N, C-alpha and C positions, 0 to 999 in steps of 0.2 A: 540393382538394389543394394544398399549397404548390408554388411554382415548382420544377420538377425540376432546374433549372440552378443553384439556390442551393447553395453548398458546405455539406456536412454538418458538424455539430458532434459532439463526443464524446457528448453527451447524445442526439443523434439516432441515433447508432450503437448506443448502449446500448438505446434503445427498440426498435430493429429486432431486436436480439439477444434481448431479452425476448420479443418476439412469436414469433420462430423457436423459442425454447426452449418456449414454451407450445404451439406447434403440434406440436412433437415429442412432448411429454407427452400431447397429445390424440390422437396416432396419425395426424396429418395427413401427416407426412413420415418418411422412414426415417433411421436414424442416419447413414448416409453423406451423405444430402441435408442433414441438419442441420449436419454438419461443414463441408460446402462453403459453405453459406449463411452460417454464423457467420464463417468465415474471410474471405469476401468482404465481409461487413458490417464487419468490423474495419478493412478497408482501403478502404472506400467513400469516394469523394470528394464526390459530390453527393447531394442528396435523391432525385434520379432513380435513382441506383444502388441506394439502399435500397428504393425503391418496386418496382423490378424483382424484388428478392429476396423481397418480402413481399406482392405484389399478389394472389397466388393463395391466401393463407392466411386462414382465418377468424380474426377478431379477438375477443378476450374483450370482454365488455360494458364500455363505458366507456373502452376504449383506442383512441386515435386514431392517425393516421399519424405516423411520425417527422418531426419538424420543425414539427408543429402547435404553436401558442402554448399555453402552460400558463396556465390561468385563475388569477387572483390570488385569495387567500382573502378572504372578505367582511370589510369594515371594521366594527369595533365602534363602537357609538354612543358619544358623548361621556359620556353618563350612566354607562354601565358602566365606562368608563375612570376617571371621577372616583371611582366607588365603590371601584375597585381601589386607587387612590391612598390613599383614606381608610383602607382595611384595612391597607395597608403602613405608613402612619404610626402607626396604633394598635399594630401589632405591634412596630414599632421603639421606640415609647415604653415599651411593657411591658418590652422587653429592657433598655433603659436603666435603668428603675426597679429591675429585678431585679439587674443588675450593681452598681448603686449600693448596694443593700441588702447585697449580699455583701461589698463593700469595707468598708462601715461595720462589719459584723460582724467582719471580720478585724482591723481596726484596734483596735476596742474589746476584742476577745478576746486581743490580743497574739500571735495566730498560734499558740496553744498548745492549750488545751482549752476546751470549753464548760462551762456549769454542770452538765451531765449527765455530764461526764467523757469525751465523745466527742472525738476528735482533730479539730482544724481543719487543713485543707490550705492551706499558703501558696501564693500565686500562683506563686512561682518554683519550686515543686515539681511543677507540672503538666508532663506530658510534652510536649516540643517536637514539632511535626509532623514526620513522617518525610520526609527528602529523597528526591526521585525518583532511583531507582537508574539508573546508566548501563547500560542493557541495549538490545539490538537484537532486534526481532521481525521475522520474514520476512513482512511485510505491505506493501501499497502505501505506507502512511504511513511505515513503517520504512525502506523503500528510498529514498523521497524525502528523508527526514531524513538518511540516509547520504550522499546526493549533496551536500546542502547542507553537512553537516559536513566532508566531504572538501574542498570548495572553500574553506571557511573555514580549515581546518587547513593545507593545502598551497598555497593561492593559485592553484590551477588545477583544471580539471575533467578533465585528461588522466590516464589510468591505463593501464598496460601490460597488466594482467590483473587480474581480480577473480573470486573464487569465493564465492558466497553459499550458506550452509548453512541447512537447515531448523531446526537446533538453535540458531540465534541468533548467528551470527558471520559475518564476511566477511574473507577474506584478500585483500590487495591488493598489487600490485607498483607502487610509486610511482617515477616517473622521478627519478633522482638529478640534482640541480641542477648544471649545468655539465659533466655527463658523459652524453652522449646514449646511450652503449652500456651504461649501468649502471642498476640500480634498487635500491630498498630494500623489504624485506618488512615489512608492517604488518598488524596484526589490529584489526578494529573490532567492538566489542560495545556500542555506544553511545558509546564513546570510543576513541581510537586509542592503541595501544601498538606500539612498534617491536620487531621480532623478530630483528634482526641488522644487521650492517654492510652496506654496498652491495655488490652482486655483479654480474657480467657478465650481459647479456641473452643467454642461451644459445640461445633460439629466435628471436632477431631480431624481437621483438615490435614492432609499430607502435602509437603512442598511440591510445587510444579516448577520445572525449569523452563523459563520463558524462551530459551534458545531452541527448544524442541518444537515450538509452534511453527508450522509450515504456513507462512503468511500468504503465499500465492494460492494454495489450496483452500485456505480459510475464506478468501474472497470468492473463489469459485463456488464454495458451499453456501456462502451468503446468497449469491445469485440463484443457486439451485433451490434454496429454501423459499425465496420469494416466488419462484416459478412453480414449485411442485407440491406445496403444502395445502393447496386448495383454499387459500385465503383470498377472497376477492380483492383486487387492487392491493396486493400485499406489498409492504415496505419493511425493510429491516429496521428494527427498533433497538435491540441490544443483544449482546452475547455475554455468556458467563463462562469463565474457566474455573473448573472445580476438580477436586481430588479427595472426596470425602469417603468415609468407610464403605458406603454402598456402591461406589464406583469400582469396577474391575480395573480400569485404567483411567488416567487423567482425561477429563472430557471437556468438550466445548459445546455448549448449548446455544444454538443460534435461533433467536426469536424474531418472528415477523408478525405484523398485524396491520390493521387499517383503522379508519376513523370510527368504525362501529364496534371496536373492541373485539373483533373476530381475530383469532390468533392461532398460531401453531409454532412448533419448534423442531429443529433438526439437531440430533445429538451425534457428534463426531469425535474421533480421537484427535489428538494434537497434530498428528501427521496428515489429517484430512480424511481418513477412512470413515465412511458413514456407519454409525452404530445402529441408529433407529430414527425413523421419521414419525413425528407426532402431528398428523395433519388436522386441519380444522374439519369438524364433523357436523357443523350446523346445517 
């Protein structure tokens, strides 16, 4: 077993969570035990912490202890690599010859018709590749892109509040430059658009550094909220980042609901620690 005092990596925590989830599916642990273990695995500091959480669980075949080195894939022989290079060169030569023949045909045919009367398509008539749309998706990659785009657009990672919706948009309150008691409202859908002039901070919000948001644990907590807040057929609807006077620390409020307006929410810290669960009580 690896040194239990070595600090755990995110990959080590993920391995431990996979083992806990597998044990839950196998009937080794109860749903309550699963939730406790997963929560502790998300905040584990050392490999020893993870070992305590998984030492009594049966491991699927081939799965080692979190923190174990991952074997490298076998090296291919030089002969097979050379063969691959030859195949690539042959395919490339064929493509060049094919394109060359097409250009000659277009030039000789004047870009109009062939001898059989069929239309020739000029090169400039081919459709241009579609540009990537400015859209936002509520995924780990989407949230990380939002944080990077926010810093690039506003020159800071500080935000007064942010609300992320499952339907692909984020509403943000951006501190107004030179006016500490004001903010501007912006909407992000892959690009930023301003929603109005600067207004006063009615709730005395304090800045939140978006870089301190643990995205991996955020999405683990979204899954936990859907599963544990006693909302039938729960689906994530939105989450809010806030740091108002009544909060001891900057908070993330993760909301889930269903088509009957039954809802609950999970309050966590930016790092992922669960502060309180507000389950549906209907």
